[in-house]
C-alpha positions as CSV (number, residue, x, y, z in Angstrom):
1,M,-55.9,-11.3,34.5
2,W,-52.5,-12.8,35.4
3,V,-51.9,-13.8,32.0
4,V,-52.6,-10.3,30.6
5,L,-50.4,-8.8,33.6
6,A,-47.5,-11.2,32.6
7,V,-47.7,-10.3,29.1
8,V,-47.9,-6.3,29.9
9,C,-44.6,-6.9,32.3
10,A,-42.8,-9.0,29.7
11,G,-43.5,-6.2,27.2
12,W,-42.3,-3.6,29.5
13,W,-39.2,-5.6,30.2
14,Y,-38.4,-6.1,26.6
15,A,-39.2,-2.5,25.9
16,C,-36.5,-1.5,28.6
17,R,-34.0,-4.0,27.4
18,T,-34.3,-3.0,23.8
19,E,-33.9,0.9,24.7
20,E,-30.4,0.4,25.6
21,P,-28.3,2.3,23.0
22,V,-26.9,0.3,20.1
23,K,-23.2,1.0,19.7
24,P,-22.1,1.8,16.0
25,R,-19.7,-0.4,14.4
26,I,-16.7,1.6,13.5
27,L,-13.3,1.1,11.5
28,I,-11.1,4.2,11.5
29,S,-8.5,4.5,8.7
30,T,-5.9,7.1,9.8
31,D,-2.4,8.4,8.6
32,I,-1.5,8.8,12.2
33,G,2.4,9.6,12.4
34,G,2.3,10.9,8.6
35,T,1.2,14.3,7.6
36,D,-0.1,15.8,10.6
37,P,0.6,15.3,14.3
38,D,-3.5,16.1,15.0
39,D,-4.2,12.4,14.3
40,F,-2.6,11.6,17.7
41,Q,-5.1,13.9,19.3
42,S,-7.9,12.4,17.7
43,M,-6.6,9.1,18.5
44,I,-6.7,9.9,22.2
45,H,-10.1,11.4,21.9
46,F,-11.4,8.1,20.4
47,L,-9.8,5.9,23.2
48,M,-11.3,8.0,25.9
49,Y,-14.6,7.4,24.1
50,S,-14.1,3.7,23.1
51,D,-16.8,2.4,25.3
52,S,-19.4,4.3,23.0
53,F,-18.4,2.1,19.8
54,E,-17.9,-1.4,18.6
55,T,-14.4,-0.8,17.3
56,E,-13.7,-3.3,14.4
57,G,-10.5,-2.0,13.0
58,L,-7.8,0.6,13.4
59,V,-5.9,0.6,10.0
60,S,-2.7,2.6,9.5
61,S,-3.1,4.2,6.0
62,P,-0.2,6.9,5.4
63,S,-0.8,7.9,1.8
64,Y,2.1,10.5,2.5
65,G,4.6,10.7,5.3
66,E,6.0,8.2,7.6
67,G,3.1,7.0,9.5
68,K,2.9,3.2,10.6
69,K,0.8,0.7,12.5
70,Q,3.3,1.1,15.6
71,D,2.1,4.7,15.9
72,I,-1.6,3.3,16.6
73,L,-0.2,0.7,19.0
74,D,1.9,3.2,21.0
75,M,-1.5,5.1,21.7
76,I,-3.1,1.8,22.8
77,D,-0.3,1.4,25.4
78,L,-1.1,4.7,26.9
79,Y,-4.7,4.0,26.9
80,E,-4.0,0.5,28.9
81,K,-2.2,2.7,31.6
82,D,-5.3,4.9,32.1
83,L,-7.8,2.2,31.7
84,P,-8.4,1.4,35.2
85,Q,-9.3,5.0,36.0
86,L,-11.7,5.1,32.9
87,K,-13.4,1.9,34.1
88,K,-14.2,3.3,37.5
89,H,-16.6,5.7,35.7
90,A,-18.2,3.6,32.8
91,D,-18.6,0.0,31.5
92,G,-17.7,-1.1,28.0
93,F,-14.2,0.0,27.5
94,P,-12.7,-2.5,25.2
95,D,-9.6,-4.6,26.2
96,P,-6.4,-3.1,25.1
97,D,-5.4,-6.6,23.5
98,E,-8.7,-6.6,21.5
99,L,-7.7,-3.2,20.1
100,R,-4.3,-4.4,19.3
101,A,-5.9,-7.4,17.3
102,V,-7.8,-5.3,15.0
103,T,-4.9,-2.7,14.5
104,K,-3.6,-3.4,10.8
105,Q,-1.2,-1.9,8.4
106,G,-2.2,-0.5,5.3
107,R,-0.8,1.1,2.4
108,Q,2.4,3.2,2.9
109,G,2.4,5.9,0.0
110,E,-0.2,7.1,-2.4
111,A,-1.9,4.7,-4.9
112,P,-0.8,4.7,-8.5
113,F,-2.8,6.6,-11.3
114,A,-5.3,3.6,-11.4
115,G,-6.2,4.3,-7.8
116,Y,-5.4,0.7,-6.5
117,A,-2.6,-1.7,-6.6
118,T,-2.3,-4.5,-4.3
119,A,-4.0,-5.6,-1.2
120,T,-2.7,-4.8,2.3
121,E,-3.2,-6.1,5.6
122,G,-5.5,-3.0,6.1
123,S,-7.7,-3.3,3.0
124,D,-8.0,-6.9,3.6
125,W,-9.3,-6.4,7.0
126,I,-11.9,-3.8,5.7
127,V,-13.4,-6.4,3.5
128,R,-13.3,-8.9,6.2
129,C,-15.3,-6.3,8.6
130,A,-17.5,-5.3,6.0
131,R,-18.6,-8.9,5.0
132,R,-19.4,-9.7,8.8
133,E,-23.3,-10.5,9.2
134,D,-24.6,-7.7,11.0
135,E,-27.6,-5.6,10.4
136,R,-25.8,-2.5,11.3
137,P,-23.7,-0.9,8.6
138,L,-19.9,-0.6,9.2
139,W,-18.9,3.0,9.5
140,V,-15.5,3.6,7.8
141,L,-14.1,6.8,9.4
142,V,-11.2,8.1,7.2
143,W,-8.9,10.5,8.8
144,G,-6.2,10.4,5.9
145,G,-6.0,9.0,2.4
146,L,-8.5,6.8,0.7
147,D,-6.1,4.3,-0.8
148,D,-7.0,1.3,1.5
149,L,-10.7,2.1,1.1
150,A,-10.1,2.0,-2.7
151,Q,-8.2,-1.1,-2.5
152,A,-10.8,-2.8,-0.7
153,L,-13.8,-1.7,-2.9
154,H,-11.7,-2.9,-5.8
155,D,-11.0,-6.4,-4.4
156,A,-14.7,-6.7,-3.1
157,P,-17.1,-4.5,-4.8
158,D,-19.9,-6.4,-2.7
159,I,-19.1,-4.3,0.3
160,R,-20.3,-1.0,-1.1
161,D,-23.7,-1.6,0.5
162,R,-22.4,-2.9,3.6
163,I,-20.3,0.2,4.5
164,R,-20.9,4.0,5.3
165,V,-17.9,6.3,4.9
166,Y,-17.4,9.7,6.5
167,W,-14.2,11.0,5.1
168,I,-12.1,14.1,6.3
169,G,-11.3,15.3,2.9
170,G,-9.8,18.8,2.1
171,P,-5.9,18.4,2.3
172,N,-6.4,14.7,2.5
173,K,-7.8,14.7,-0.9
174,K,-4.3,15.8,-2.2
175,W,-2.7,12.5,-0.6
176,S,-5.3,10.4,-2.4
177,A,-6.4,12.0,-5.5
178,N,-5.9,8.8,-7.6
179,S,-7.8,6.6,-5.0
180,Y,-10.5,9.3,-4.7
181,A,-10.9,9.3,-8.6
182,Y,-11.2,5.4,-8.5
183,I,-14.0,5.4,-6.0
184,V,-16.0,8.0,-7.3
185,E,-15.9,7.0,-10.9
186,H,-16.4,3.3,-10.1
187,F,-18.7,3.6,-6.9
188,P,-20.9,6.6,-7.2
189,D,-23.7,4.9,-5.4
190,L,-21.5,4.6,-2.2
191,W,-23.0,6.1,1.0
192,F,-20.3,8.9,1.5
193,I,-19.9,12.0,3.3
194,E,-17.1,14.3,2.0
195,A,-16.3,16.7,4.6
196,N,-13.8,19.1,2.7
197,A,-14.2,22.1,4.9
198,S,-16.9,21.7,7.6
199,Y,-14.6,19.9,10.2
200,R,-12.6,23.1,10.4
201,G,-15.3,24.4,12.6
202,F,-14.2,22.1,15.4
203,F,-10.8,23.9,15.8
204,S,-12.3,27.5,15.3
205,D,-12.5,29.2,18.7
206,G,-15.5,31.3,17.5
207,G,-15.3,33.4,20.5
208,A,-15.1,30.6,23.1
209,P,-14.0,31.5,26.7
210,D,-10.4,31.1,27.4
211,S,-10.9,27.7,29.3
212,L,-12.7,26.3,26.0
213,S,-10.3,27.9,23.6
214,N,-7.7,26.0,21.5
215,D,-4.7,27.6,23.4
216,G,-6.5,27.3,26.8
217,Y,-8.2,24.0,26.9
218,Y,-5.0,22.2,27.8
219,D,-4.2,24.0,30.9
220,R,-7.9,24.2,32.2
221,C,-8.8,20.5,31.3
222,I,-5.9,18.2,30.3
223,R,-2.9,19.0,32.3
224,G,-2.1,16.3,34.8
225,A,-4.8,14.0,33.7
226,G,-3.4,10.5,33.2
227,H,-0.8,9.2,30.8
228,M,-2.8,10.1,27.7
229,G,-3.1,13.8,29.0
230,T,0.7,14.0,29.4
231,D,1.1,12.7,25.8
232,F,-1.5,15.2,24.5
233,K,1.2,18.0,25.2
234,N,3.5,16.3,22.6
235,Y,1.2,17.5,19.7
236,Y,1.1,21.2,18.9
237,G,2.1,21.8,22.5
238,G,-1.3,20.8,23.6
239,R,-3.3,23.3,21.5
240,I,-6.5,21.8,20.4
241,K,-6.6,20.8,16.7
242,M,-8.1,17.4,16.2
243,G,-9.3,18.0,12.7
244,D,-10.4,14.0,12.4
245,T,-12.3,14.1,15.3
246,P,-15.6,15.0,13.8
247,S,-15.9,11.7,11.8
248,L,-16.2,10.2,15.6
249,L,-18.6,13.0,16.8
250,Y,-20.9,12.3,13.8
251,V,-21.7,8.8,15.0
252,M,-21.8,9.8,18.8
253,H,-24.3,12.4,18.6
254,G,-27.3,13.0,16.3
255,D,-28.8,10.6,13.8
256,P,-26.0,9.3,11.6
257,N,-28.6,7.8,9.1
258,D,-29.7,11.6,8.5
259,P,-26.6,13.5,7.1
260,Q,-28.8,16.6,6.6
261,G,-29.9,16.7,10.3
262,E,-28.1,18.2,13.2
263,S,-24.9,16.3,14.6
264,W,-22.0,16.9,16.6
265,G,-20.1,15.9,13.6
266,G,-21.7,18.5,11.3
267,S,-24.6,18.9,8.7
268,F,-24.4,18.2,5.1
269,A,-26.1,18.5,1.7
270,P,-26.5,15.7,-0.9
271,M,-24.7,16.5,-4.1
272,S,-24.9,15.0,-7.6
273,Y,-21.5,15.7,-9.2
274,S,-17.9,15.9,-8.1
275,P,-15.9,18.7,-9.6
276,R,-13.2,17.5,-12.1
277,F,-11.0,19.6,-14.6
278,V,-9.0,18.0,-17.4
279,F,-6.3,20.1,-18.8
280,E,-4.7,18.9,-22.2
281,R,-2.5,22.2,-22.4
282,P,-0.6,24.1,-19.8
283,A,-2.6,25.8,-17.4
284,L,-2.8,29.7,-17.5
285,L,-3.9,32.4,-14.9
286,T,-7.0,32.7,-16.8
287,D,-7.9,29.1,-15.8
288,T,-10.0,28.9,-12.6
289,V,-10.6,25.5,-10.7
290,L,-12.4,25.1,-7.7
291,A,-11.3,24.4,-4.1
292,Y,-11.5,20.6,-3.2
293,S,-11.7,19.4,-7.1
294,V,-9.7,17.1,-8.8
295,A,-7.7,18.3,-11.8
296,E,-6.0,15.8,-14.4
297,F,-3.1,17.5,-16.3
298,R,-2.4,15.4,-19.5
299,F,0.1,16.0,-22.2
300,E,2.1,14.1,-24.8
301,G,5.8,13.4,-24.8
302,P,8.3,10.6,-25.9
303,R,6.9,7.3,-26.8
304,I,8.8,5.0,-24.5
305,D,8.9,1.3,-23.4
306,L,7.3,1.7,-20.0
307,S,4.1,-0.3,-18.7
308,V,1.0,1.6,-18.5
309,G,0.8,3.4,-15.3
310,T,4.4,3.6,-14.2
311,P,5.3,6.7,-12.5
312,C,8.1,8.5,-14.7
313,C,7.6,12.3,-14.1
314,T,7.4,14.7,-11.2
315,M,4.8,17.5,-10.7
316,S,6.1,20.4,-8.0
317,I,3.3,22.5,-6.9
318,A,2.6,24.1,-3.6
319,G,6.2,23.1,-2.4
320,Q,5.5,19.7,-2.6
321,E,6.1,17.0,-5.4
322,W,3.6,14.3,-6.9
323,N,4.0,11.5,-9.1
324,G,2.9,11.8,-12.8
325,Y,2.3,8.5,-15.1
326,Y,2.8,7.0,-18.2
327,L,-0.3,6.2,-20.0
328,G,1.1,4.6,-23.0
329,D,1.3,5.8,-26.9
330,G,3.2,8.9,-25.6
331,K,0.7,10.1,-23.3
332,Y,1.2,11.2,-19.7
333,A,-0.9,12.5,-17.0
334,V,-0.7,13.8,-13.2
335,R,-3.7,14.2,-10.9
336,Y,-3.8,16.8,-8.2
337,A,-6.6,18.0,-5.8
338,F,-6.9,21.6,-4.7
339,K,-7.2,22.2,-0.8
340,Q,-8.1,25.9,-0.6
341,A,-8.6,29.1,-2.5
342,E,-5.0,30.2,-3.7
343,T,-3.1,30.9,-6.9
344,L,-0.6,28.2,-7.8
345,S,2.4,27.6,-10.2
346,Y,3.5,24.2,-11.1
347,T,6.3,22.4,-13.2
348,I,6.4,18.7,-14.4
349,V,9.9,17.5,-15.2
350,S,11.3,14.0,-16.1
351,E,14.6,12.4,-16.8
352,I,13.3,10.9,-20.0
353,P,15.2,12.0,-22.8
354,G,13.1,14.3,-24.9
355,F,10.5,14.8,-22.3
356,E,9.8,18.8,-22.4
357,K,9.2,20.5,-19.2
358,Q,5.6,21.4,-18.4
359,E,4.9,24.8,-16.8
360,G,1.6,26.5,-15.7
361,Q,-0.4,28.8,-13.4
362,I,-3.9,28.1,-12.0
363,V,-6.1,30.0,-9.9
364,V,-8.4,28.3,-7.3
365,A,-11.7,29.7,-6.2
366,N,-13.5,29.0,-2.9
367,V,-16.3,27.3,-4.5
368,W,-17.6,23.8,-4.1
369,P,-19.4,22.2,-6.0
370,G,-20.2,25.1,-8.2
371,D,-21.8,24.8,-11.5
372,R,-21.8,21.3,-13.4
373,R,-19.2,20.8,-16.1
374,P,-19.3,18.0,-18.7
375,E,-15.9,16.5,-17.1
376,D,-17.3,16.2,-13.6
377,Y,-17.9,12.8,-12.0
378,P,-21.8,11.9,-11.4
379,V,-22.5,10.7,-8.1
380,G,-25.5,8.9,-6.6
381,P,-28.2,9.9,-4.1
382,N,-26.3,8.9,-1.1
383,W,-23.2,11.3,-1.7
384,Y,-23.0,14.4,0.8
385,T,-20.8,17.4,1.3
386,D,-20.6,20.6,3.0
387,R,-23.5,22.9,3.1
388,T,-23.2,25.8,0.7
389,E,-25.4,28.6,2.7
390,P,-23.3,31.7,3.0
391,E,-24.4,32.0,6.6
392,L,-23.0,28.7,7.5
393,F,-19.6,29.4,6.6
394,E,-17.0,29.7,9.4
395,G,-14.6,32.3,8.0
396,K,-13.7,30.9,4.6
397,W,-14.6,27.3,5.4
398,Q,-17.7,26.2,3.8
399,G,-20.2,24.4,6.2
400,G,-18.0,25.1,9.3
401,K,-20.9,26.7,11.5
402,T,-22.6,23.3,11.4
403,L,-19.9,21.8,13.5
404,Q,-18.4,24.9,15.4
405,K,-21.7,25.5,17.1
406,W,-21.5,22.3,18.9
407,R,-17.8,22.8,20.0
408,G,-18.3,24.2,23.2
409,E,-20.6,21.2,24.2
410,V,-18.3,18.6,22.8
411,L,-15.4,20.1,24.8
412,L,-17.3,20.4,27.9
413,D,-18.4,16.8,27.6
414,W,-14.9,15.6,27.1
415,A,-13.6,17.8,30.1
416,E,-15.8,15.3,32.4
417,R,-13.7,12.5,31.1
418,W,-10.4,14.2,31.7
419,E,-11.6,14.6,35.2
420,W,-11.8,10.8,35.4
421,L,-8.2,10.6,34.6
422,E,-7.1,13.1,37.4
């Protein structure tokens, strides 16, 4: 009897011990300090919930803009000042020096046409983390361009089965069209969530009360709450945006192994192809491409003595400039990704003697992924993207309601943590 009781008690103890939540392993790749100050807001949110994760890397990956590793370190300094207050309310917050030790500098500037170039401290760190012996996958949460992830996959293809990626795409696809093309073409079997529009549901008020509105939340919940609360005011005047935070929310709430299920970070649908358009002539207003798709503009010009892949011309579109590349034998190309429905004009110019100016116009439709085309990139069974049901659009943003529905719950939960810092 005593043996049976001991076995039962031991089994109960083991069950209780193993019911403790397992922290997800995460690595964040961010363009903080680069194109959009909302990454600072998302970094503050992450640090305030860092007890929920096993953080293995914080990589500065500014495909566009002036972001750098120091921007992450500055945020950790603020966290260190608020840490004594946080630790009064929860265990498991990482030591600031531990976070500093896993903060790495990634690529600064977009990858060339090939989609990769040379290894960086950040891409090497992705490889090192992914290769660690652990039954849990490494969640790579990408808040900007994909350049360091593409480099890591190029240098260490074996990591493809060890990582799971949640990427905030949309505009970020512009910054890394070349690295995206490399990944989708060479690693179509990657486990990959491509959130091009759903994340926008997080900063859609959707009739929220003033205390939870983007404009009202700072005064109601953040003002006067610690050093991070004071700093939060520096980004959009304290107005909530945090477009990258949904990647964190995804691994915080719900079953991250089920992208089609319910989650604070959205619900997603499998896709079997990624839209791609190839133009070998100037685009016309009769040409329609899809939002979030990749287009390649290919044309011929002077045969010159340049290495294949050398940037040598410039595309101007939507008020920004992008490199075009020499492909050899008098052939040139530019890649571009479209972030939303609009009508665009573009020019491509070069200082190469004899190079003829390219001009065109193109219509972008609010459709993704649409009907399949021969040029599309095929992807495997673990590639997911925004839900297509019309009733799940938040305004014009596809899948936005799968995330917007949780916004109030997320902000109320966060408000409790802000109270810890008051």
